[in-house]
C-alpha positions, 0 to 999 in steps of 0.5 A: 731691561734685557739682558743676553748673556753667555759664558765659556768654561774654562776648567782647572788645570788643576787636579780636583781644580774648579771649573772656571767660567767668565759671564758676559752680559749684554743690554738688549733694549736697544736691539729689541725696541729696534726690533718693534719698531721694524715690525711696526713699520712692516705693518703700516707699510703693509696696510697703506700698500692693501689700501690704494691695491684695494681700490685699484682692484674694485675699479678694474673688476667694475671696469671690467664687468659692468657696461658703464657711460663713458663719464663713469668710466673716467671716474674708475680710471682717474681712481685709479691713476690717483691709487698708481699715484700714491701707491709709486710715491709709496714704494719710492720712500721705502727704496729711499729708507732702504738707500740711505740704510745701505748707504748711510748720508755722511756730512763732512763738516767745513769752516767757512767765512760768511762775509764772504758769503754776504757779500756775494747775497748784498747783505751788509 
């Protein structure tokens, strides 16, 4: 368990009186666990983004500096296309996560009549 604390000191109104303090302790284990989770997420995202970027870089360098046959060029372009699709999906997932954090989904529960739905669906 991780604990953080603080205390405000208050002087006594009596001459020669003791100094008093109120100590406030908080369990910050959840905060630390969240920090570790965030650090792991950042490391994973960095790795997942750098892999397709390295592939794109390698393919474009090859296409720019080597005289390849058209069929071979097409293979490199297909690799670039696949890697950019992967990057696009990763960025979309990251944006979805950011959106959910900024505007969390709130479910509203309400009673519903199943008999009405069973008639609509033809279930008896």
